[in-house]
Every structure is written in structure tokens, then in C-alpha cells.
N, C-alpha and C positions, 0 to 999 in steps of 0.2 A: 443706655446705649452702650455702656462699657461691656456688658456681656455679649453684645452683638459681634464684637471683634474676636470673640473666642470661637464663633461658628466657623470661620475659615480655617482656624487651627484644627478644629475637630474634623473638618472635611478632609484636610490633608492627612491627618492621622488615619482616618478610615480609608483613604486612597492608598496609603502605605500598606495597610493590611490587605487590601485587594491585590496590590502588586505582590505581596508575600504569597498569597494563595495562588496567583497565576504562576509565580516563579516555582513554588513547590510542586504544583501539578505538572509543569513542564519538566522539572528536574526528575521527579519520580518516574514519569513516563520514559524519559531518555535513558535513565539508568536501567530500567527494567528491559527496554528494547535492546540495549547494547549488552545486556547480561553482565553488567559490571558488578563487582563485589565491593562492598564498603570496606575500605582498608584504613585502619586507624594509624598506620605508619605514614600515611600521606597527609600533606597539609590541605587546607581548604582550597588553596590556589591550584594545587596539583589535581584535586578532584574536579575543580571547575574546568581545567584545561581539557579534560576528557569529554566535556559536554559539547553538543552541537552549538554553533554560534547563536542561533536564535534563543536558546535556553540561557546561554551566558549573558546575552543582552538583558534579559529580564532580571537575572541575578545582579548584574552591574547596576541596573536601575534601582532595584530594591536597596542596594547599598547607598546609592546616591541620595535616596529619600531619607536616609538615616544620617546624612552629613549636614549640608547647608540648611535644611529646614529646622534644625535645632536653633539656629539664630533667628529664624522666623518665629518660632514658638516663643522664645525669650522676648523678642521685640513686641509681639502681640500682648504678652503678659504685662510688659511695662506700659503699653498703651491702655490696656484695660484698667490699670490702677491709676494712671495719670490723666486719663480722659482722651477720648478720640473724637475725630471729626468724620464727616461723611467721606471725605477724601481718603482717610486712613482705611475705612471699610472697603472702599472701591479698590484701593491699592492691594489690600490683603487678598481680596477675591481674585484680582488679576494675577497675583503671584500664584495662588492655588491653581487657577486655570492654566497658567503657563507650565506649572510643574506637571499637571496631568497631561497636557499636550506633549511635554518632554518625555514623559513615561511611554505614551503611545508611540511616539516617534522612535525612541531608543529601542523599544521592545519589538517593533514591527518592521521598521525600515532601516534605522540606524545610519542615516546619511550624516556623517559627522559635521559637515559645514552647516547643515540646516539645524541639527540638534544644538550646535554651539550657539546659533543665533537665538534659539528659544531660551537656552540656559542663561545666556548673557542678558537678555531682556528681563528675565525673572530676577537675576542677580541685581540688576540696576534698580528694579522696583524694591527689592529688599533693602538696598542701600538707602533709598529715599525713605522707606518706612523706618529704618533705624535712626536716620537723622531726625525725622519727625518725632520719634520717641525720645530721643535725647533732648530735643527742644521742649518737649512736653514736661520733662522732669527738671529742666534747668530753671 
């Protein structure tokens, strides 16, 4: 059962790569439509500010998927080694589902109050998983 807990981790890794593709496709299209030149004297933030908001939303979401999920991956590795329960597996999949929902929401609508609710719920699930992992190794 320990290897089952790695499936949600890999699902989130693959989702992050899907978001990367979606972000790159939108960014390339926006840059070519605007006739922008790549300027090595500008920072990434300065380049991003020139992009249309929907393209920046995808860029922001991709960056989000490289932040908090690192804690998720580490937590799942601890659970994989220490042993998991069915509850851990359900919580891990719930976290992944909420992060995917957060991605769609941020990339397409970006209503901050709604997105915050999704993010907070996912974060609370991650806290529960982390505490369960701590208890498993204690």
C-alpha cells in the first residue's frame, strides 16, 4: 500500500507539467501576437507584466504549483516509508483534486475570494497529512 501514496504525488507532478505546457503555449502566442522582442536586460517579472492577464494567471499558477506542493511531496514520501492508511490516501487525492481545481480557477476565472477558499481547503488537508506523517514516524 505504501506505493499507492506515490500515485497522487505523480498525478500532481504530471498536472504541473500540463500547466507548464498551457502556460508556455499562451505565452508564446501572446508574445508573437504583440510582436514583443525578447530582451535579456529585462527581468522575468518585467517580461510577465507585458503579458495579458489570462496568460499571467497561468504563469502565476505554474509558479504556485512549484511552491507548496513541495511540502506535499515530502509528506507523501514520509508516509510511504512510515506506512499509510486509507485515510492518508483519500486526503492525498483530495489535495491533488483541489490543486487541479485551483489551477483551473486561477487560469480561467481568477476570482480571488473563491480561489482563496480552494487554496485554504487544500492547505488544511496538507496540514492534516503532515501531522499524520509526523505521528507515523513518532
